[in-house]
N, C-alpha and C positions, 0 to 999 in steps of 0.2 A: 530651471535648476539643473546644474550639471555636476555630477559626482562620479566617483569611481568605486567599483566593487573592491578593487585591490590597490588602493592609493599608495601603499608602500613600494609598489613596483615602479612608481614614477622616478625612483632613483636611477633607473636604467637609462633615463634621458641624458645622464652624464656621459653616456657612451657616444652621443652625437658630437659634442665638442672634442672629445678624444679622437674620433675618426677624422674630423676636420683638421685637428692639430697634426695628426700623422700625415695627412695629405700635404699640408703646408710644409712640414719637415721634409717630406719626400721631394717636393718641388724645389725647395731650397738646396737640398743635396744634389739634385739634378743640375740646377744652374751652376753650382760650384764646380761640378765635374766638367760641364761644358766650357766654363771660363778658362779651363786649362788649355783649350784649343784655340783661344783667341777672343776677340771682342764679340760680345753677344749680338750687336747689330749686324756684324759681318756674317756671323753664323746663321742668322735667320734667313739670309739670302740663300744659304745652302740647304735650308729645310722649308721650301716654299709651301708644301702641303700641310705643314703643322699649324694648327689653329691655336691662337693665343687665348681665345675666350671659351672654347668648348670644354677643356678640362675643368675649369672652375664651375661651369654650368653643370657638368656631369656630377661633380662631387656635391653640388648643392642639391641636385635631384636625389642622389643616393642618401645624403644626410636627412633630407626631408622624408624619404620613404622609411628610413630607420626610425625617425621620431614618430611617424604615424603608426608604425608597427608596435612600438613600445606603448603608445597610448591605447591601441587596440588590446594589447596584452593586459592592460590595467582594467579592462572591461568598463568602458564609460557608460554611464546611465544618463538618460535625459529626464523628462518629467515623470511623475508618478500618477498612476490611475488606479482606481479601486476595482477589483474583480470579485465577483461573488460566486460561490459554489454551493448549490443546493442539493442536499442529500434526501433522496426519497426512499422510503422503506416501510416496514411494519415493526411492531413490537412482538417479540416471541418470548414466552415464558416456558422454560423446560422444567418439567416436574419428574424427578427421578425417584423410583422406588428403592428404598434402602431397608426393606424388610429382610429377615434372615434367609428367606427363600432365594434372594438374589445372589447368595453365595453358592448356590447349586450350579451345576453344569448347564451351559446354554444349549447343549446337545443331549442326545439320548444316552451318551456315555458319561458315567459318573466322574470320570477323570478329565472331562473336556474343559474348555475355557469357561470360567464362571460367567454367570449372567451379568454381574456387575462390570466385569472387564469388557464384555461384549457391548454393554450399554455405553461405556466410556468411549470405546472406539467409534461407535456410531455417532455419538453426540459430538465428538471432536471433529469428525468429517462434516457434520451438519453445521456446526458453528463456522467452519471455514467457508461454507457456501452462503452464509447470511449476508455478506457484503455490507450494505449500508443499513441493515436492520439493527434494532436494539435487542438485546437479549438479557433475560433474567433467569435465575436458577433457584429452584426450591427442591428440597428433599422431603420425603414422607415415608412413614411407616404407619404406626397407629395415629400419629400426629404429623402435621406438616410444618416445615421450618423454611424461612427464607434464607438461602445461602448467599445470594448476591442479588441486589435489586436490578431492575431493568437499566441496562447501561450499553454504551457503545464500545466499552473496553473489553474486547474479545480476549486479550491476553489474560486479564484477571479471571474471566469466565472459565478459561481452560485450566488455570491454576486451581481454582476452586473445584472444578470438575474432577481433576485428578486426585484431590484430597478426600473424596467421598469414600467412606468405609462403613458398611452396615453394622459392624461390630461396635461402633461408637454410639449407637442409638439403642437405649435400653427398652424404651416403650415400643415393643414390637407389635406387628400386625400389618394389615394392608388397607388403610382407610383412604381409598381413592377419592371419595366425596370431599374429605377435608383437604386433599391435595388440590382438587379443582377449585374449591372455594378460595383457598390461599392464593392460587394463581390468578383468579379473577381480581382479587384485591391488589395484586402486585402491579397491575398495569397503571399507566398514567390516566388522569381523569379526562383527557382530551378525546372526545367521541369521534373526532375526524380522523384519528390514527387507526389504521387497521391492526387487529390483534389476533394472535394465534397461540394456542397452548399445545405443546408437544408432551404427551404423557408417556413415560417409559415405565413399563410394568410387565409382570408375568400374570397379572389379573387373578391372583390366587389368594386365598385366605381373606377374602373381603369381610370387613366388619359389618358392612351394610350395603348389599348389592343395590337395593332400590335407592339408597342415598347417593350412590355414585351416579346412577342414571338421572336422578333429579338434579344433581349438581351439573351434569353435562348439559341438561336442558337449560339451566340457568345461564350457562356460558353462551349457549346459542341465543338466548333471549337478549343477552348483552352484546350481541353481534361479535362474539369471540368464537373463532373456529377452533375446534378441539380435535386433534389428531392423536392417535394412539400407536405407539411402537411396541410390539410384543417381543419379549426376549425369553428364550427358553424353548423347550421342546414339549409337545403334547404328551410325550411318553414320560412317565414318572421317573424321577431321579432322586437320590438322597441329598440331604443338606449336610455339607461337611462342617466340622468344628475342629478346633485345635487338638482334640482328644479322639477324633474319629467321627463317624456319622452321628447326626443329632438323633437322640432317642426320645420316643414318646413315653413319658413317665407312667402313663396309664396302661399301655400295652407292652412296654418294654421292647418295642420294635422300632427300627430306624424310621424317621419321618421322611416321607417322600413328597415331592412337589412336582407339579406339571403346569405348563402354560395353558390357560383357559382362553383360547382364541375366540370362542363364541361370545363370551362376555366382553372381551376387549373390543370386538367388532360392534357389539350393541352400544357400548359407551361412545365409540367414535361416531356411530350413526346418530345417536341422540345429540351429539355436539356438532352436527353438520360437518363432520370431518371424515377421514378415512382411517382404516386400520392397515398397518403393514407389519410384516414379520422382519425383525432385524437380520435374520439369516438370509433373507431374499436379496440377491445381488442388486436388484432394481429398487430396493426399499427406499433409498435416499432420493432417487430420481422421482419416484411416485410421490414421496412426501413433499419434495421441492415443488413439483408441478401443482400439487394441491394448495400449498401455501402461496403460490403465485396468483391464485384466484382471489386472495385477500387484497383489497384495494390499498395501493401504496400511497402514502402522503408525505409531504415535506416534513422531515423530522427536524432539520436544522439548516441554517444558512450561515456559511462561513464567509466573511469578508476579509480580504487581504490586499495589501498594496503590491502593485506590480510596476517595476521600473521599465521604461522604454530602453531597450538594448541598442546601443549605437556603435558597438565595436565593428560591425560589418562595414559601416560607412568608412571608417578609417582604414580598414583592410583594402577596400576597393580603391581608395585614394592612393594608398601606398603602391598597389599594383599598377595603377595608372602612371605614377612617377617612374617606376622601374621599367615599364614598357617604353616610355619616352626615352629613358636613359639608354636602352638597348639600341634605339634607332639613331642616336646621336653619336657620330664617329669623331675621332680626334682630329681628322684632317679638315682642312678648310672646305667650304661649300663654294664650288667653282663659279656658279652663277651669281653669288653674292659679290665675288671679287670684281665682277664687271660693273657693279653699281657704285657710283661715287656719291657718298652721302654729303661730303663737305668739299666744296670747290674753293680754290683761292681766287679772290677777286683780282682782275687784271687792272693795272694802273696805267 
């Protein structure tokens, strides 16, 4: 089967007869001018080196080269064969803490970048590194919610990530156990696919510390790697609100929050993963290296049709004709004149 990628450009082949017509017109005008000086048979004796057959041969070569270049421009296709691309990767579920403490500064300065903002920056960079992996997104405070199921659509994952706002979740708290259990249920049922949970948290105000550790062990039992990314500073900072710092109604004092790195590391250890602090410049590299230990599997195979490209063949043929044309001169070939192809029979 022979087709073209741009068949509409075949109209340019009309330029070939136009070029030939212009050549014939030029030859006719030349003969008309020469006829003013006398009989053409007599004039030929005055131009012994001029070949009668080479000019038509050269224009034929040039017209052929032009036609071949037009065909090449139309991108001719030959047969079609099927090509398959297999994507290998793992499934990653990212669990983001949306408790009120995530509104606090990610540094020891109360006016620093919020933990929520720092989490989004880290996760966006992480998603950019996932390549062929599938990613899911859940948020949690006192309860856990699926924001986006496991998918290969990274664009949607980033859009949902940017929409996360702790103030939209009324049932506050930090129930990491519920987040891990929700993440475990978010993965596909295929046991051959490697799985990993990335938990983003300040590991503070836990509803049930032992429940979080037990959930981490359940993840490990299900062959799911659990990594924890800590956001915030171990130094206590205030939690901001629209009307000022959050106040403890019992004491009347501002509520302070701090990153519990010790607990975060325990959870990661129970889940056969690692703990990294988001403020560490090498945090993503360490996290990526750890996730690379999860066995990658074929997630999907895409089959698509591929055409055999033939334009280069026509380009080479056109070049060959042009090279031949360059070496053909308008004058006669002297050694051919000495050869008599047709002899008169003597009577």
